[in-house]
N, C-alpha and C positions, 0 to 999 in steps of 0.2 A: 319427572312428576307425571302422573296420568293426568288425562284431561277430567277424569271423575274427580280427582282429589282437588284439582285447581278449581272446579266447579263449587265444591263444598266450601273451599277457603274463600271464594268469592261470596257466596251465601253468607258465610260468617262475617266478613267485613260488611257486608250491607246491614246485618242485623245489628252489629256493633254501632255502625252510622245511625241508624233509625233509632236506637237506644238513646244515642247522644242527642239527637233531635226531640225525641219524646220527652226528655227530662227538661231540655232548656228552650225549645222553640216555641211553644205556646206564649209563655211571658214575653219572650223577644218579638213576637208578632204584633204585641201592642205598640210596639214603637217603630216597626219596620216600614211604614209608609208603604210605598208602591211594591216594594221588593217582597212582600208576603201579605197575604189576607189575613185579618186578625182572626184566630182560631181558637176556640175553647181546648182546655187540655184534654177532657175525654175525647170530643171528636178527633182531635189530631191522633191522639194515642191509639185511637180505635182504627184510623187509616194506617199509621205505621206497623200495626200488629197485622193487619191484613195483608199489607205489602210484603212484610216480612215472610209471612207464611207463603205468599206467592213465590218469593225467590228461593225458600227451601224446597218448596214443591218442584220449581223449575230444576233446581239442582239434582234432587230425586229423580225426577223423571228422565233427565238427561242421563244420569247414571245408570239407570236401569233399561233405558231404551236405546242407548248409543248414538253413533254418527248418523246424521241426516234425519233424526226423528224430530218430532215436535218439539220434544223437551229440549234437544240440541239448540234449535232455532230460538225457542222461547228463553233458555238462559243466555245466549249469546245476545239476544235483543235486549234483555234484561240488563246485561252488560253495557251495551251501548247506551240505554237510558242513564245508567248511574255513571259512566264516564263524562257525558254530555252535563249531566246535574253537578259535576264538579265545578264547571265554569259558571253555568247560570242554574240557579242563583247564587250558590255558595260564594265562590271567589269574588264575582262582580258585586254582590251584596255587601261583602266584608270591605270591599275597596270603596265602593260608592258611600257607604255609611260611615267609614272612617271608625268601624267598630266590628268585632267578630260576630259572624252569622253563625248560629249553631249548626253543627254538622260540617263545617269547614275543615277542620283537622282531619277528622275520619274520612271525609271525601277525597282529601289530597292524599292521605297516607296509606287509606285501604282501597278505597272504590276505583282511584285512578289507575295505580299500578295492576291491581288484580283485575280490574275489568279490561283494561287495555290489554294485558297478557292473554286474558281468556278470549278476546276478540280475535287478537295475533294467532293463538293457537289453532282456534275454531277455523279460520281462513287458510293458514298455511298448511295444517296437517288435513285438511278437507274434512273437517268434522261438520261443517256447513258448507253447502256450495254458494259460492260468492253471488251468483246472479240471484239465487232465491232469497240469500241475505240481505241483497240490496232492495228488497221489498219487504221481507218479514222483520228486519231490524227496525227501519223505521215504523213500521206498523206497531210492532211491540212498543216503541217509545211513546207513540200517540195513544195507544192503548192505556199504557200506564198513566200518562198524563191526564187522560180524559176521565180515569178512575178515582182521581184524587178528590174533586169537587163530589162526587157521587159518595165516596166514602166519608167525607165531611159531613154531608148531609144524612147519611145513614147515622154516623155517630151522633149527630144532634138530636136525631129522631130517638135514639135510644135513650138518651138523657133527659129529653123533655119530649115525649111523644106528641103532647098538644101544642107545642110551640115551634114556630118556623123562625124564630130569632135567634141570633147568634148569641152564645153564652161565653 
């Protein structure tokens, strides 16, 4: 399987995962306690749509730019974020709350194997340089995590432009 095809499969897995979360996570967040901030349906769905577009863009950019490109590092960093996301919060929240946390199944069945394999192939085939990825991978994870509350805020503003309260 080509690296480009693997990148597209990974992106598809993330979009499926994000769809599961978009459907079920807003309602779940009302009872998740410390495991997830309570979030309205539209702000959350806005955020996952933007993050889905970002992973599709990363797969496209990687496929047209090739090895050692910004796209290759962005896609591989995105894979690292999604592999880490399997454990925290999905699996840990499911175990701690003794109930299913939305996104856990798709995280375990899609993001973990596809993301792990993408990272493995990126590093072993020299698609990304290990030393550069040691910095760019965590930086991408931090960037994605930092974007989430910003996207929630933008989503809230789009639904209630004059309101700063959570809906």
